mmCIF file of the C-alpha atoms, coordinates in Angstrom:
data_MODEL
# 
_entry.id   MODEL 
# 
loop_
_atom_site.group_PDB 
_atom_site.id 
_atom_site.type_symbol 
_atom_site.label_atom_id 
_atom_site.label_alt_id 
_atom_site.label_comp_id 
_atom_site.label_asym_id 
_atom_site.label_entity_id 
_atom_site.label_seq_id 
_atom_site.pdbx_PDB_ins_code 
_atom_site.Cartn_x 
_atom_site.Cartn_y 
_atom_site.Cartn_z 
_atom_site.occupancy 
_atom_site.B_iso_or_equiv 
_atom_site.pdbx_formal_charge 
_atom_site.auth_seq_id 
_atom_site.auth_comp_id 
_atom_site.auth_asym_id 
_atom_site.auth_atom_id 
_atom_site.pdbx_PDB_model_num 
ATOM 1   C CA . MET A 1 1   ? 15.269  -12.183 50.680  1.00 0.00 ? 1   MET A CA 1 
ATOM 2   C CA . THR A 1 2   ? 11.881  -12.482 49.049  1.00 0.00 ? 2   THR A CA 1 
ATOM 3   C CA . GLU A 1 3   ? 13.064  -10.431 46.059  1.00 0.00 ? 3   GLU A CA 1 
ATOM 4   C CA . LEU A 1 4   ? 16.168  -12.597 45.715  1.00 0.00 ? 4   LEU A CA 1 
ATOM 5   C CA . ARG A 1 5   ? 14.008  -15.709 45.895  1.00 0.00 ? 5   ARG A CA 1 
ATOM 6   C CA . LYS A 1 6   ? 11.723  -14.392 43.160  1.00 0.00 ? 6   LYS A CA 1 
ATOM 7   C CA . TYR A 1 7   ? 14.725  -13.602 40.975  1.00 0.00 ? 7   TYR A CA 1 
ATOM 8   C CA . GLN A 1 8   ? 16.107  -17.139 41.434  1.00 0.00 ? 8   GLN A CA 1 
ATOM 9   C CA . GLU A 1 9   ? 12.752  -18.706 40.595  1.00 0.00 ? 9   GLU A CA 1 
ATOM 10  C CA . LYS A 1 10  ? 12.467  -16.495 37.518  1.00 0.00 ? 10  LYS A CA 1 
ATOM 11  C CA . THR A 1 11  ? 15.943  -17.561 36.359  1.00 0.00 ? 11  THR A CA 1 
ATOM 12  C CA . VAL A 1 12  ? 15.105  -21.260 36.822  1.00 0.00 ? 12  VAL A CA 1 
ATOM 13  C CA . ASN A 1 13  ? 11.879  -20.854 34.860  1.00 0.00 ? 13  ASN A CA 1 
ATOM 14  C CA . MET A 1 14  ? 13.740  -19.114 32.031  1.00 0.00 ? 14  MET A CA 1 
ATOM 15  C CA . VAL A 1 15  ? 16.214  -22.004 31.822  1.00 0.00 ? 15  VAL A CA 1 
ATOM 16  C CA . ARG A 1 16  ? 13.360  -24.519 31.747  1.00 0.00 ? 16  ARG A CA 1 
ATOM 17  C CA . ASP A 1 17  ? 11.664  -22.588 28.961  1.00 0.00 ? 17  ASP A CA 1 
ATOM 18  C CA . GLU A 1 18  ? 14.867  -22.616 26.920  1.00 0.00 ? 18  GLU A CA 1 
ATOM 19  C CA . ILE A 1 19  ? 15.147  -26.368 27.369  1.00 0.00 ? 19  ILE A CA 1 
ATOM 20  C CA . LYS A 1 20  ? 11.518  -26.819 26.293  1.00 0.00 ? 20  LYS A CA 1 
ATOM 21  C CA . LYS A 1 21  ? 12.170  -24.729 23.206  1.00 0.00 ? 21  LYS A CA 1 
ATOM 22  C CA . GLY A 1 22  ? 14.975  -27.100 22.277  1.00 0.00 ? 22  GLY A CA 1 
ATOM 23  C CA . ASN A 1 23  ? 18.028  -24.933 22.777  1.00 0.00 ? 23  ASN A CA 1 
ATOM 24  C CA . LYS A 1 24  ? 19.741  -27.788 24.675  1.00 0.00 ? 24  LYS A CA 1 
ATOM 25  C CA . VAL A 1 25  ? 17.889  -30.783 23.252  1.00 0.00 ? 25  VAL A CA 1 
ATOM 26  C CA . ASN A 1 26  ? 20.826  -31.541 20.990  1.00 0.00 ? 26  ASN A CA 1 
ATOM 27  C CA . GLN A 1 27  ? 22.612  -32.975 24.015  1.00 0.00 ? 27  GLN A CA 1 
ATOM 28  C CA . VAL A 1 28  ? 19.962  -35.713 24.319  1.00 0.00 ? 28  VAL A CA 1 
ATOM 29  C CA . MET A 1 29  ? 20.413  -37.260 20.877  1.00 0.00 ? 29  MET A CA 1 
ATOM 30  C CA . LYS A 1 30  ? 23.774  -37.780 19.235  1.00 0.00 ? 30  LYS A CA 1 
ATOM 31  C CA . ARG A 1 31  ? 24.323  -36.739 15.652  1.00 0.00 ? 31  ARG A CA 1 
ATOM 32  C CA . LYS A 1 32  ? 25.115  -40.320 14.642  1.00 0.00 ? 32  LYS A CA 1 
ATOM 33  C CA . GLU A 1 33  ? 21.639  -41.359 15.741  1.00 0.00 ? 33  GLU A CA 1 
ATOM 34  C CA . MET A 1 34  ? 20.051  -38.616 13.618  1.00 0.00 ? 34  MET A CA 1 
ATOM 35  C CA . VAL A 1 35  ? 21.508  -39.880 10.327  1.00 0.00 ? 35  VAL A CA 1 
ATOM 36  C CA . GLY A 1 36  ? 18.723  -41.323 8.169   1.00 0.00 ? 36  GLY A CA 1 
ATOM 37  C CA . LYS A 1 37  ? 15.909  -39.885 10.287  1.00 0.00 ? 37  LYS A CA 1 
ATOM 38  C CA . ARG A 1 38  ? 13.159  -37.639 8.916   1.00 0.00 ? 38  ARG A CA 1 
ATOM 39  C CA . PHE A 1 39  ? 12.530  -34.069 10.081  1.00 0.00 ? 39  PHE A CA 1 
ATOM 40  C CA . GLY A 1 40  ? 9.535   -32.878 8.085   1.00 0.00 ? 40  GLY A CA 1 
ATOM 41  C CA . ARG A 1 41  ? 10.781  -32.926 4.496   1.00 0.00 ? 41  ARG A CA 1 
ATOM 42  C CA . LEU A 1 42  ? 14.428  -33.220 5.553   1.00 0.00 ? 42  LEU A CA 1 
ATOM 43  C CA . THR A 1 43  ? 16.454  -36.415 5.842   1.00 0.00 ? 43  THR A CA 1 
ATOM 44  C CA . GLY A 1 44  ? 19.632  -36.486 7.946   1.00 0.00 ? 44  GLY A CA 1 
ATOM 45  C CA . LEU A 1 45  ? 22.823  -37.358 6.025   1.00 0.00 ? 45  LEU A CA 1 
ATOM 46  C CA . CYS A 1 46  ? 25.864  -36.700 8.203   1.00 0.00 ? 46  CYS A CA 1 
ATOM 47  C CA . ALA A 1 47  ? 27.385  -34.381 10.817  1.00 0.00 ? 47  ALA A CA 1 
ATOM 48  C CA . ASN A 1 48  ? 28.791  -31.115 9.480   1.00 0.00 ? 48  ASN A CA 1 
ATOM 49  C CA . GLY A 1 49  ? 30.698  -29.415 12.324  1.00 0.00 ? 49  GLY A CA 1 
ATOM 50  C CA . ARG A 1 50  ? 29.391  -26.315 14.102  1.00 0.00 ? 50  ARG A CA 1 
ATOM 51  C CA . ASP A 1 51  ? 28.231  -22.850 13.125  1.00 0.00 ? 51  ASP A CA 1 
ATOM 52  C CA . LYS A 1 52  ? 29.702  -19.512 14.289  1.00 0.00 ? 52  LYS A CA 1 
ATOM 53  C CA . ARG A 1 53  ? 27.761  -19.674 17.554  1.00 0.00 ? 53  ARG A CA 1 
ATOM 54  C CA . GLY A 1 54  ? 28.967  -23.164 18.356  1.00 0.00 ? 54  GLY A CA 1 
ATOM 55  C CA . ASN A 1 55  ? 25.705  -24.965 17.549  1.00 0.00 ? 55  ASN A CA 1 
ATOM 56  C CA . LYS A 1 56  ? 26.062  -28.450 16.099  1.00 0.00 ? 56  LYS A CA 1 
ATOM 57  C CA . LEU A 1 57  ? 25.095  -28.839 12.447  1.00 0.00 ? 57  LEU A CA 1 
ATOM 58  C CA . LEU A 1 58  ? 23.598  -31.746 10.536  1.00 0.00 ? 58  LEU A CA 1 
ATOM 59  C CA . LYS A 1 59  ? 23.691  -31.979 6.758   1.00 0.00 ? 59  LYS A CA 1 
ATOM 60  C CA . CYS A 1 60  ? 20.247  -32.868 5.407   1.00 0.00 ? 60  CYS A CA 1 
ATOM 61  C CA . GLU A 1 61  ? 18.638  -33.506 2.059   1.00 0.00 ? 61  GLU A CA 1 
ATOM 62  C CA . CYS A 1 62  ? 15.218  -32.064 1.283   1.00 0.00 ? 62  CYS A CA 1 
ATOM 63  C CA . ASP A 1 63  ? 12.574  -33.951 -0.703  1.00 0.00 ? 63  ASP A CA 1 
ATOM 64  C CA . CYS A 1 64  ? 13.013  -31.422 -3.506  1.00 0.00 ? 64  CYS A CA 1 
ATOM 65  C CA . GLY A 1 65  ? 16.722  -32.381 -3.819  1.00 0.00 ? 65  GLY A CA 1 
ATOM 66  C CA . ASN A 1 66  ? 18.415  -29.443 -2.054  1.00 0.00 ? 66  ASN A CA 1 
ATOM 67  C CA . ILE A 1 67  ? 21.199  -30.301 0.408   1.00 0.00 ? 67  ILE A CA 1 
ATOM 68  C CA . LYS A 1 68  ? 21.958  -27.918 3.248   1.00 0.00 ? 68  LYS A CA 1 
ATOM 69  C CA . SER A 1 69  ? 23.252  -27.896 6.829   1.00 0.00 ? 69  SER A CA 1 
ATOM 70  C CA . TYR A 1 70  ? 20.837  -27.180 9.684   1.00 0.00 ? 70  TYR A CA 1 
ATOM 71  C CA . VAL A 1 71  ? 21.205  -26.524 13.402  1.00 0.00 ? 71  VAL A CA 1 
ATOM 72  C CA . ILE A 1 72  ? 20.295  -29.716 15.246  1.00 0.00 ? 72  ILE A CA 1 
ATOM 73  C CA . TYR A 1 73  ? 18.078  -28.210 17.932  1.00 0.00 ? 73  TYR A CA 1 
ATOM 74  C CA . LYS A 1 74  ? 15.995  -26.469 15.253  1.00 0.00 ? 74  LYS A CA 1 
ATOM 75  C CA . LEU A 1 75  ? 15.462  -29.815 13.574  1.00 0.00 ? 75  LEU A CA 1 
ATOM 76  C CA . LEU A 1 76  ? 14.379  -31.410 16.844  1.00 0.00 ? 76  LEU A CA 1 
ATOM 77  C CA . ASN A 1 77  ? 11.954  -28.676 17.918  1.00 0.00 ? 77  ASN A CA 1 
ATOM 78  C CA . GLY A 1 78  ? 10.385  -28.446 14.453  1.00 0.00 ? 78  GLY A CA 1 
ATOM 79  C CA . THR A 1 79  ? 11.651  -25.002 13.462  1.00 0.00 ? 79  THR A CA 1 
ATOM 80  C CA . SER A 1 80  ? 13.423  -26.373 10.376  1.00 0.00 ? 80  SER A CA 1 
ATOM 81  C CA . LYS A 1 81  ? 11.192  -28.633 8.305   1.00 0.00 ? 81  LYS A CA 1 
ATOM 82  C CA . SER A 1 82  ? 12.372  -28.001 4.752   1.00 0.00 ? 82  SER A CA 1 
ATOM 83  C CA . CYS A 1 83  ? 14.758  -25.958 2.629   1.00 0.00 ? 83  CYS A CA 1 
ATOM 84  C CA . GLY A 1 84  ? 12.013  -23.374 2.101   1.00 0.00 ? 84  GLY A CA 1 
ATOM 85  C CA . CYS A 1 85  ? 9.924   -25.263 -0.446  1.00 0.00 ? 85  CYS A CA 1 
ATOM 86  C CA . LEU A 1 86  ? 7.281   -26.091 2.181   1.00 0.00 ? 86  LEU A CA 1 
ATOM 87  C CA . LYS A 1 87  ? 6.589   -22.408 2.809   1.00 0.00 ? 87  LYS A CA 1 
ATOM 88  C CA . MET A 1 88  ? 6.387   -21.735 -0.926  1.00 0.00 ? 88  MET A CA 1 
ATOM 89  C CA . ASP A 1 89  ? 3.935   -24.604 -1.430  1.00 0.00 ? 89  ASP A CA 1 
ATOM 90  C CA . ILE A 1 90  ? 1.724   -23.334 1.399   1.00 0.00 ? 90  ILE A CA 1 
ATOM 91  C CA . HIS A 1 91  ? 1.780   -19.837 -0.084  1.00 0.00 ? 91  HIS A CA 1 
ATOM 92  C CA . ALA A 1 92  ? 0.953   -21.176 -3.567  1.00 0.00 ? 92  ALA A CA 1 
ATOM 93  C CA . SER A 1 93  ? -2.012  -23.111 -2.175  1.00 0.00 ? 93  SER A CA 1 
ATOM 94  C CA . ARG A 1 94  ? -3.510  -19.900 -0.712  1.00 0.00 ? 94  ARG A CA 1 
ATOM 95  C CA . VAL A 1 95  ? -3.478  -17.562 -3.713  1.00 0.00 ? 95  VAL A CA 1 
ATOM 96  C CA . ARG A 1 96  ? -6.516  -15.819 -5.215  1.00 0.00 ? 96  ARG A CA 1 
ATOM 97  C CA . GLU A 1 97  ? -9.715  -17.822 -4.635  1.00 0.00 ? 97  GLU A CA 1 
ATOM 98  C CA . LYS A 1 98  ? -8.062  -20.085 -2.057  1.00 0.00 ? 98  LYS A CA 1 
ATOM 99  C CA . HIS A 1 99  ? -6.919  -17.198 0.155   1.00 0.00 ? 99  HIS A CA 1 
ATOM 100 C CA . PRO A 1 100 ? -9.225  -16.372 3.105   1.00 0.00 ? 100 PRO A CA 1 
ATOM 101 C CA . ASN A 1 101 ? -9.022  -12.613 2.321   1.00 0.00 ? 101 ASN A CA 1 
ATOM 102 C CA . TRP A 1 102 ? -9.961  -13.015 -1.362  1.00 0.00 ? 102 TRP A CA 1 
ATOM 103 C CA . ARG A 1 103 ? -12.678 -10.503 -2.329  1.00 0.00 ? 103 ARG A CA 1 
ATOM 104 C CA . GLY A 1 104 ? -13.409 -11.566 -5.858  1.00 0.00 ? 104 GLY A CA 1 
ATOM 105 C CA . GLY A 1 105 ? -10.427 -9.780  -7.385  1.00 0.00 ? 105 GLY A CA 1 
ATOM 106 C CA . LYS A 1 106 ? -11.853 -6.293  -6.827  1.00 0.00 ? 106 LYS A CA 1 
ATOM 107 C CA . HIS A 1 107 ? -11.150 -3.610  -4.220  1.00 0.00 ? 107 HIS A CA 1 
ATOM 108 C CA . ILE A 1 108 ? -11.009 0.179   -3.813  1.00 0.00 ? 108 ILE A CA 1 
ATOM 109 C CA . ASN A 1 109 ? -7.557  1.732   -3.468  1.00 0.00 ? 109 ASN A CA 1 
ATOM 110 C CA . GLY A 1 110 ? -6.550  4.679   -1.311  1.00 0.00 ? 110 GLY A CA 1 
ATOM 111 C CA . ALA A 1 111 ? -7.400  7.209   -4.039  1.00 0.00 ? 111 ALA A CA 1 
ATOM 112 C CA . GLY A 1 112 ? -10.966 5.862   -4.304  1.00 0.00 ? 112 GLY A CA 1 
ATOM 113 C CA . TYR A 1 113 ? -10.620 4.040   -7.649  1.00 0.00 ? 113 TYR A CA 1 
ATOM 114 C CA . VAL A 1 114 ? -11.935 0.512   -8.247  1.00 0.00 ? 114 VAL A CA 1 
ATOM 115 C CA . MET A 1 115 ? -9.090  -1.952  -8.846  1.00 0.00 ? 115 MET A CA 1 
ATOM 116 C CA . ILE A 1 116 ? -9.618  -5.313  -10.569 1.00 0.00 ? 116 ILE A CA 1 
ATOM 117 C CA . TYR A 1 117 ? -7.327  -8.337  -10.745 1.00 0.00 ? 117 TYR A CA 1 
ATOM 118 C CA . SER A 1 118 ? -5.592  -8.230  -14.146 1.00 0.00 ? 118 SER A CA 1 
ATOM 119 C CA . PRO A 1 119 ? -2.122  -9.839  -13.959 1.00 0.00 ? 119 PRO A CA 1 
ATOM 120 C CA . GLU A 1 120 ? -1.610  -9.714  -17.756 1.00 0.00 ? 120 GLU A CA 1 
ATOM 121 C CA . TYR A 1 121 ? -2.784  -6.125  -18.281 1.00 0.00 ? 121 TYR A CA 1 
ATOM 122 C CA . HIS A 1 122 ? -0.132  -3.750  -19.625 1.00 0.00 ? 122 HIS A CA 1 
ATOM 123 C CA . ARG A 1 123 ? -0.919  -1.007  -17.039 1.00 0.00 ? 123 ARG A CA 1 
ATOM 124 C CA . MET A 1 124 ? -1.275  -3.253  -14.002 1.00 0.00 ? 124 MET A CA 1 
ATOM 125 C CA . HIS A 1 125 ? 0.398   -2.591  -10.635 1.00 0.00 ? 125 HIS A CA 1 
ATOM 126 C CA . HIS A 1 126 ? 0.892   -5.554  -8.291  1.00 0.00 ? 126 HIS A CA 1 
ATOM 127 C CA . ASN A 1 127 ? -1.411  -7.603  -10.585 1.00 0.00 ? 127 ASN A CA 1 
ATOM 128 C CA . TYR A 1 128 ? -4.240  -5.042  -10.263 1.00 0.00 ? 128 TYR A CA 1 
ATOM 129 C CA . ALA A 1 129 ? -5.389  -2.386  -12.742 1.00 0.00 ? 129 ALA A CA 1 
ATOM 130 C CA . LYS A 1 130 ? -7.876  0.497   -12.575 1.00 0.00 ? 130 LYS A CA 1 
ATOM 131 C CA . GLU A 1 131 ? -11.249 -0.704  -13.788 1.00 0.00 ? 131 GLU A CA 1 
ATOM 132 C CA . HIS A 1 132 ? -12.215 2.530   -15.597 1.00 0.00 ? 132 HIS A CA 1 
ATOM 133 C CA . ILE A 1 133 ? -9.038  2.440   -17.718 1.00 0.00 ? 133 ILE A CA 1 
ATOM 134 C CA . VAL A 1 134 ? -9.636  -1.205  -18.662 1.00 0.00 ? 134 VAL A CA 1 
ATOM 135 C CA . MET A 1 135 ? -13.233 -0.422  -19.642 1.00 0.00 ? 135 MET A CA 1 
ATOM 136 C CA . ALA A 1 136 ? -12.227 2.632   -21.684 1.00 0.00 ? 136 ALA A CA 1 
ATOM 137 C CA . GLU A 1 137 ? -9.596  0.706   -23.661 1.00 0.00 ? 137 GLU A CA 1 
ATOM 138 C CA . LYS A 1 138 ? -12.071 -2.091  -24.358 1.00 0.00 ? 138 LYS A CA 1 
ATOM 139 C CA . VAL A 1 139 ? -14.489 0.445   -25.843 1.00 0.00 ? 139 VAL A CA 1 
ATOM 140 C CA . LEU A 1 140 ? -11.760 2.077   -27.930 1.00 0.00 ? 140 LEU A CA 1 
ATOM 141 C CA . GLY A 1 141 ? -10.338 -1.246  -29.009 1.00 0.00 ? 141 GLY A CA 1 
ATOM 142 C CA . LYS A 1 142 ? -6.791  0.014   -28.422 1.00 0.00 ? 142 LYS A CA 1 
ATOM 143 C CA . HIS A 1 143 ? -4.559  1.581   -25.790 1.00 0.00 ? 143 HIS A CA 1 
ATOM 144 C CA . LEU A 1 144 ? -5.346  5.093   -24.594 1.00 0.00 ? 144 LEU A CA 1 
ATOM 145 C CA . PRO A 1 145 ? -3.417  7.838   -26.446 1.00 0.00 ? 145 PRO A CA 1 
ATOM 146 C CA . VAL A 1 146 ? -0.503  9.472   -24.667 1.00 0.00 ? 146 VAL A CA 1 
ATOM 147 C CA . GLY A 1 147 ? -1.784  12.171  -22.290 1.00 0.00 ? 147 GLY A CA 1 
ATOM 148 C CA . ALA A 1 148 ? -5.411  11.027  -22.396 1.00 0.00 ? 148 ALA A CA 1 
ATOM 149 C CA . GLU A 1 149 ? -7.325  10.822  -19.111 1.00 0.00 ? 149 GLU A CA 1 
ATOM 150 C CA . ILE A 1 150 ? -10.628 9.333   -17.956 1.00 0.00 ? 150 ILE A CA 1 
ATOM 151 C CA . HIS A 1 151 ? -13.285 11.545  -16.369 1.00 0.00 ? 151 HIS A CA 1 
ATOM 152 C CA . HIS A 1 152 ? -15.928 10.029  -14.068 1.00 0.00 ? 152 HIS A CA 1 
ATOM 153 C CA . TYR A 1 153 ? -19.367 11.497  -14.628 1.00 0.00 ? 153 TYR A CA 1 
ATOM 154 C CA . GLN A 1 154 ? -20.275 11.075  -10.961 1.00 0.00 ? 154 GLN A CA 1 
ATOM 155 C CA . GLU A 1 155 ? -18.103 9.350   -8.342  1.00 0.00 ? 155 GLU A CA 1 
ATOM 156 C CA . LYS A 1 156 ? -14.843 7.468   -8.782  1.00 0.00 ? 156 LYS A CA 1 
ATOM 157 C CA . ILE A 1 157 ? -16.396 4.138   -7.820  1.00 0.00 ? 157 ILE A CA 1 
ATOM 158 C CA . ASP A 1 158 ? -19.129 4.559   -10.470 1.00 0.00 ? 158 ASP A CA 1 
ATOM 159 C CA . ASN A 1 159 ? -17.632 3.352   -13.751 1.00 0.00 ? 159 ASN A CA 1 
ATOM 160 C CA . ASN A 1 160 ? -20.930 3.247   -15.681 1.00 0.00 ? 160 ASN A CA 1 
ATOM 161 C CA . LYS A 1 161 ? -20.544 6.778   -17.125 1.00 0.00 ? 161 LYS A CA 1 
ATOM 162 C CA . LEU A 1 162 ? -17.063 7.734   -18.314 1.00 0.00 ? 162 LEU A CA 1 
ATOM 163 C CA . VAL A 1 163 ? -15.651 10.465  -20.543 1.00 0.00 ? 163 VAL A CA 1 
ATOM 164 C CA . ILE A 1 164 ? -12.342 9.998   -22.365 1.00 0.00 ? 164 ILE A CA 1 
ATOM 165 C CA . CYS A 1 165 ? -10.515 13.350  -22.235 1.00 0.00 ? 165 CYS A CA 1 
ATOM 166 C CA . GLN A 1 166 ? -7.852  14.279  -24.753 1.00 0.00 ? 166 GLN A CA 1 
ATOM 167 C CA . ASP A 1 167 ? -5.567  15.860  -22.144 1.00 0.00 ? 167 ASP A CA 1 
ATOM 168 C CA . HIS A 1 168 ? -5.348  16.962  -18.503 1.00 0.00 ? 168 HIS A CA 1 
ATOM 169 C CA . ALA A 1 169 ? -6.561  20.525  -19.246 1.00 0.00 ? 169 ALA A CA 1 
ATOM 170 C CA . TYR A 1 170 ? -9.860  19.317  -20.699 1.00 0.00 ? 170 TYR A CA 1 
ATOM 171 C CA . HIS A 1 171 ? -10.265 16.897  -17.799 1.00 0.00 ? 171 HIS A CA 1 
ATOM 172 C CA . MET A 1 172 ? -9.925  19.759  -15.281 1.00 0.00 ? 172 MET A CA 1 
ATOM 173 C CA . PHE A 1 173 ? -12.327 21.879  -17.369 1.00 0.00 ? 173 PHE A CA 1 
ATOM 174 C CA . LEU A 1 174 ? -14.992 19.175  -16.972 1.00 0.00 ? 174 LEU A CA 1 
ATOM 175 C CA . HIS A 1 175 ? -14.438 19.170  -13.210 1.00 0.00 ? 175 HIS A CA 1 
ATOM 176 C CA . VAL A 1 176 ? -14.909 22.966  -13.102 1.00 0.00 ? 176 VAL A CA 1 
ATOM 177 C CA . ARG A 1 177 ? -18.188 22.695  -15.016 1.00 0.00 ? 177 ARG A CA 1 
ATOM 178 C CA . THR A 1 178 ? -19.367 19.827  -12.797 1.00 0.00 ? 178 THR A CA 1 
ATOM 179 C CA . ARG A 1 179 ? -18.717 21.789  -9.588  1.00 0.00 ? 179 ARG A CA 1 
ATOM 180 C CA . ALA A 1 180 ? -20.486 24.825  -11.050 1.00 0.00 ? 180 ALA A CA 1 
ATOM 181 C CA . PHE A 1 181 ? -23.551 22.762  -11.977 1.00 0.00 ? 181 PHE A CA 1 
ATOM 182 C CA . ILE A 1 182 ? -23.752 21.191  -8.507  1.00 0.00 ? 182 ILE A CA 1 
ATOM 183 C CA . ALA A 1 183 ? -23.412 24.552  -6.725  1.00 0.00 ? 183 ALA A CA 1 
ATOM 184 C CA . SER A 1 184 ? -25.502 26.838  -8.954  1.00 0.00 ? 184 SER A CA 1 
ATOM 185 C CA . GLY A 1 185 ? -27.331 24.684  -11.495 1.00 0.00 ? 185 GLY A CA 1 
ATOM 186 C CA . ASP A 1 186 ? -25.526 26.332  -14.429 1.00 0.00 ? 186 ASP A CA 1 
ATOM 187 C CA . VAL A 1 187 ? -22.338 24.844  -15.916 1.00 0.00 ? 187 VAL A CA 1 
ATOM 188 C CA . ASN A 1 188 ? -21.232 28.243  -17.227 1.00 0.00 ? 188 ASN A CA 1 
ATOM 189 C CA . TYR A 1 189 ? -21.133 29.954  -13.831 1.00 0.00 ? 189 TYR A CA 1 
ATOM 190 C CA . ARG A 1 190 ? -17.774 30.519  -12.153 1.00 0.00 ? 190 ARG A CA 1 
ATOM 191 C CA . LYS A 1 191 ? -16.692 31.006  -8.540  1.00 0.00 ? 191 LYS A CA 1 
ATOM 192 C CA . CYS A 1 192 ? -15.247 34.210  -7.127  1.00 0.00 ? 192 CYS A CA 1 
ATOM 193 C CA . LYS A 1 193 ? -11.898 33.585  -5.445  1.00 0.00 ? 193 LYS A CA 1 
ATOM 194 C CA . TYR A 1 194 ? -12.764 35.966  -2.570  1.00 0.00 ? 194 TYR A CA 1 
ATOM 195 C CA . CYS A 1 195 ? -16.419 35.453  -1.652  1.00 0.00 ? 195 CYS A CA 1 
ATOM 196 C CA . LYS A 1 196 ? -16.480 31.821  -2.938  1.00 0.00 ? 196 LYS A CA 1 
ATOM 197 C CA . GLU A 1 197 ? -19.871 32.354  -4.587  1.00 0.00 ? 197 GLU A CA 1 
ATOM 198 C CA . TYR A 1 198 ? -20.835 31.317  -8.116  1.00 0.00 ? 198 TYR A CA 1 
ATOM 199 C CA . ASP A 1 199 ? -22.065 33.978  -10.507 1.00 0.00 ? 199 ASP A CA 1 
ATOM 200 C CA . ASP A 1 200 ? -22.600 34.730  -14.185 1.00 0.00 ? 200 ASP A CA 1 
ATOM 201 C CA . PRO A 1 201 ? -19.265 35.304  -15.986 1.00 0.00 ? 201 PRO A CA 1 
ATOM 202 C CA . LYS A 1 202 ? -20.666 38.661  -17.158 1.00 0.00 ? 202 LYS A CA 1 
ATOM 203 C CA . ASN A 1 203 ? -20.505 39.891  -13.557 1.00 0.00 ? 203 ASN A CA 1 
ATOM 204 C CA . LEU A 1 204 ? -16.988 38.582  -12.958 1.00 0.00 ? 204 LEU A CA 1 
ATOM 205 C CA . PHE A 1 205 ? -13.496 39.607  -13.932 1.00 0.00 ? 205 PHE A CA 1 
ATOM 206 C CA . ILE A 1 206 ? -11.852 36.588  -15.583 1.00 0.00 ? 206 ILE A CA 1 
ATOM 207 C CA . SER A 1 207 ? -8.125  36.839  -16.124 1.00 0.00 ? 207 SER A CA 1 
ATOM 208 C CA . ASP A 1 208 ? -7.402  33.136  -16.593 1.00 0.00 ? 208 ASP A CA 1 
ATOM 209 C CA . ILE A 1 209 ? -10.137 30.521  -16.402 1.00 0.00 ? 209 ILE A CA 1 
ATOM 210 C CA . TYR A 1 210 ? -7.668  27.683  -15.757 1.00 0.00 ? 210 TYR A CA 1 
ATOM 211 C CA . SER A 1 211 ? -5.507  29.319  -13.049 1.00 0.00 ? 211 SER A CA 1 
ATOM 212 C CA . GLY A 1 212 ? -8.558  30.422  -11.058 1.00 0.00 ? 212 GLY A CA 1 
ATOM 213 C CA . VAL A 1 213 ? -8.043  34.220  -11.307 1.00 0.00 ? 213 VAL A CA 1 
ATOM 214 C CA . ILE A 1 214 ? -11.778 34.948  -11.267 1.00 0.00 ? 214 ILE A CA 1 
ATOM 215 C CA . TYR A 1 215 ? -13.420 37.467  -8.939  1.00 0.00 ? 215 TYR A CA 1 
ATOM 216 C CA . HIS A 1 216 ? -15.974 40.229  -8.491  1.00 0.00 ? 216 HIS A CA 1 
ATOM 217 C CA . ARG A 1 217 ? -14.422 43.657  -8.816  1.00 0.00 ? 217 ARG A CA 1 
ATOM 218 C CA . LYS A 1 218 ? -16.191 44.724  -5.634  1.00 0.00 ? 218 LYS A CA 1 
ATOM 219 C CA . CYS A 1 219 ? -14.726 41.752  -3.720  1.00 0.00 ? 219 CYS A CA 1 
ATOM 220 C CA . ASN A 1 220 ? -11.267 42.524  -5.068  1.00 0.00 ? 220 ASN A CA 1 
ATOM 221 C CA . ASN A 1 221 ? -11.507 46.209  -4.010  1.00 0.00 ? 221 ASN A CA 1 
ATOM 222 C CA . GLU A 1 222 ? -12.520 45.241  -0.464  1.00 0.00 ? 222 GLU A CA 1 
ATOM 223 C CA . TYR A 1 223 ? -9.698  42.752  -0.261  1.00 0.00 ? 223 TYR A CA 1 
ATOM 224 C CA . GLN A 1 224 ? -7.126  45.312  -1.390  1.00 0.00 ? 224 GLN A CA 1 
ATOM 225 C CA . LYS A 1 225 ? -8.419  47.896  1.131   1.00 0.00 ? 225 LYS A CA 1 
ATOM 226 C CA . ASN A 1 226 ? -8.187  45.435  4.016   1.00 0.00 ? 226 ASN A CA 1 
ATOM 227 C CA . ARG A 1 227 ? -4.759  44.381  2.863   1.00 0.00 ? 227 ARG A CA 1 
ATOM 228 C CA . ASN A 1 228 ? -3.458  47.974  2.713   1.00 0.00 ? 228 ASN A CA 1 
ATOM 229 C CA . SER A 1 229 ? -4.902  48.880  6.107   1.00 0.00 ? 229 SER A CA 1 
ATOM 230 C CA . TYR A 1 230 ? -3.266  45.823  7.674   1.00 0.00 ? 230 TYR A CA 1 
ATOM 231 C CA . ALA A 1 231 ? 0.078   46.773  6.099   1.00 0.00 ? 231 ALA A CA 1 
ATOM 232 C CA . ILE A 1 232 ? -0.173  50.336  7.463   1.00 0.00 ? 232 ILE A CA 1 
ATOM 233 C CA . LYS A 1 233 ? -0.799  49.061  10.988  1.00 0.00 ? 233 LYS A CA 1 
ATOM 234 C CA . ARG A 1 234 ? 2.350   46.957  10.852  1.00 0.00 ? 234 ARG A CA 1 
ATOM 235 C CA . ILE A 1 235 ? 4.591   49.926  9.840   1.00 0.00 ? 235 ILE A CA 1 
ATOM 236 C CA . PRO A 1 236 ? 6.206   51.368  13.021  1.00 0.00 ? 236 PRO A CA 1 
ATOM 237 C CA . ASN A 1 237 ? 5.684   55.075  13.755  1.00 0.00 ? 237 ASN A CA 1 
ATOM 238 C CA . LYS A 1 238 ? 9.107   56.761  13.968  1.00 0.00 ? 238 LYS A CA 1 
ATOM 239 C CA . HIS A 1 239 ? 7.738   59.930  15.650  1.00 0.00 ? 239 HIS A CA 1 
ATOM 240 C CA . ASN A 1 240 ? 6.617   57.947  18.681  1.00 0.00 ? 240 ASN A CA 1 
# 
């Protein structure tokens, strides 16, 4: 009995909540009484039948001039206040400097690049453009050539030292030299693909500097021996 009592009380409370929300408030005021009254920016004009769910409708005129039918209980509980122009005005009043999350028009994207607010820039995305590209084109006095890329001398967020590369291959070549200088102190050193150590190119076998086929001959011989021995172990012995 206690569980049944709790269920009944819960049902009564749910009905009261629905009434408070306004789902049945339209029974209190007749539609004739709502003509000429204000509901936010809306002014009641006349009754306009019911919608597909059976809710009573009232035709209203917004202050901006739009005329549309609205559900009565949404007008009474304040859900419908305008044709949508109120929301647009609120949004327009909170753009850029007026928005609480405004950070001066500059932020760092997921790739680590500094983005600045440039709504009229030709390479902008969602009104933001990469700061290093904007700075490079200002120095050149024109748009970047097709295929050109910007190399950061240090980190991506540091746009004080930039190098304009003619193509992607030269850009990657600068990255290879930078990593070699950081690891060994010599930009001409290269890394062995097996032992991962930097060494003088004279001591390395270099097949293709761009594809990364660089290694010590000794490291390559050891790798091939280990690879062959592992393959032999995997071959089943038919005599057994």
